[in-house]
N, C-alpha and C positions, 0 to 999 in steps of 0.2 A: 168723235172726239178730237180735235187736233193737238193729240198730244207731238209736240217736236222735236225733239231730239234731247237726252240723258248723258251728259257729258262727267266722266268719272275721273275725277281730282286724283282721288288715291283713295283708301280703305278705308275710311270716315268721311271722306267729302265727293260730296257730287251734284250735282247742277242740272236742274230742268228747267224744260224751253216750252213755254205753248204760245205755237202761232193762233192767233185771236181771230179765228173768221166765221165766228156763229153771231146772228142779232142778240141783243140783249136779252128777251123772253128766252132764248135758248139758254142760255147764263145761268139767266134767274132762277129757272127750274131746273138746274142741275145742280146749283149749290142750296148748303143749309147755309143760312146767316143768323149771328145773338143778332140780339135786339140792337146793341150798339153798333153794330158794324151796318144792318140795314139801318139805318139813321145813318150813318159816314155814305151809304153809297147814294141815300136818298138826298141827300145834302151836296151830291157831287154836282157842276153843271153842266160839264162835259159827258154825253154816250160814250166817248174811247175814253177816259180815266175810268167812269163803271166797267166795264167791260174791262180793263186792267184790271182793273181792282177784283172783278166776281173772276176773272182766269187764272188769277193767283191761288184763290181758294179754288180753282179744279187742280191745281197743282200739286195742294196741302195734302188733297183727297188722290191723288193721283198715288202720294205716299203714306197713304193709311191714314191721314189727319183729316181734323174740317178745323171751322174756323173759331168752331168751340175750343181748337189746343192751342191758340193763337190768344198773346194777348200782348199789347205796348204798355212799356215801362214809366215813366212819368217825363225821360226825355225823350220818346217816341220810339224808341226802337222797340223790334218786333222781339217776340220771343216763347218758346213752345214750351207748354210744360212740364213735358217729359226732358227739358235741359237741354237740348241740340238747339245747337246754334241754327240762328237762318238768318240771312237777309234779303231782303227782296227787291226787286226794279220790274218796272213797265213802260214801255217805250211804244205809244201808234197800235203796231200789229202783234207786237210781244211782249211774255210775261215770263219774267226766270226767279227763281226761286235759289240760294245754295244753303244747303243741311251738313254740315260740318261737326264735329267734334274742337275746330278753332272757333275763335271770335271773328267771325270772318265780315268783308263786303263784298256786295257785287252792285255794279251799274251798267245798267244796258243805254244805247244812245243812238238814234239815229244819226247816221254821218248827215250833214247837211252846209253848205257854201258859207252860210251864214254865222257860225263860228269863227272863220277870218274876221271878222268883224268886231268879234270882243274877244278878240286872241290877250289883247293888251291885259283884261281884267286881271284873268286866273294863269296864264302862263309863264313859264320862267322866260326871259328876254332870249336867252340864245337858244330855245325853240323856235322862238317867234321867227329870231333870224335865218337860221337852217332851215326854216320850213319855207320861208318868203324865199329863199333861192332852189327850191326843190319842189315844186307845185305841185309836184305829181302823186306828194305824202304830207301836203300840210295839213288839208282837212282830216284825211286819216292819224295824223300823230296827232291830231289836237284834240280829236276826239277820245284818246284815248289816255291822255293825262288828263281832260274834264273829268272823264270815265274814273280813275285813279281818284285825283278832290275828291269826288262825291262820294266813292265807295270807302273811304278812308273816313269823311266825315259819319259815314255812315256808323262804324266801326266803332268811333272815337264819341262824336256826336254832344261837345262842347260846346257851350256859347263862347262866343266871340273869335273863334276859328275862321282863318282869313284863308280862300284860297290861293291866292297871291301869295301869304306874306307868310303862312306857317306852313306849307302842305308845299317839298318839291321833288318830283319826279326825275332819278337819272337820266341819262340821254340813252335812248335805243334803238331801236332801229324794225321797221315790223315785220320783219322776218322774225326776230326774236322770238317773240311773243311771251316775251317777256322781262321784267323790267324791276328796278326796287323804288320807293320813294321815301322818303321822309316827313314826318311832324315834326313840330320843334316851336311848344309850342308853353305857355308858361313856365319853363323850365324844366318841360316833360320831350326827351326826346325819343320819339320810336318810329323805327326803321322798318318797313312791309314788303313785304315778297309778292311782287305784283307780275301777276299774267294777265294776258288778251287776245281775242280774237275775233271774228267778225264771220257774222251770220248775217247772209242777203246783204241788205244796206244797212247796216245796223252791225255798232262794235261793242263788242261784253267784256268787261272787266273782272278780275272779281280779284281777293287780296287777306293775308290776314298779317298780324306781326311778323316777326324775326323772330325765336330764339334766341 
């Protein structure tokens, strides 16, 4: 089974990465799903999404959990019954989870040139301007920014949050591997500590609220 990587963030936080090389039936036989998860799986139109969904369950099993330990709250946020914080992401060939004592968010994105066309919809103007004048890092930086905003939304998950208007990423360089971000929404301001890395053609972002 292609367990790909463990990233030890700190004593109580770790990221687990699964590279999806299995066929659908191989994954399906390897995981145990409760009825609601099976119905959700059957309702997915894309086999890529189905395999990503099951690869997340493989990562749970790798850590001594199962699908029966995972539940989603009324906002769609995943939780584990033992209280360990979990966040989930999958994109094409990879699935990832973060397990932590902190309320963490994680996002995984395939780096694609297409992101340049929608940058104005989610990225701050200073980033768009900077990246337009440094094309070598344009796609990489924009993918980090998108991942940060996705991950913050997973942590807060409040209706009405706008990536463009309410989440702001501080300037960074790719070799920094970290930055900070601010959520400013409904009179609530929250700062987040952000970390990122690249895995093959993918960008991985994880974060949590600063104390």
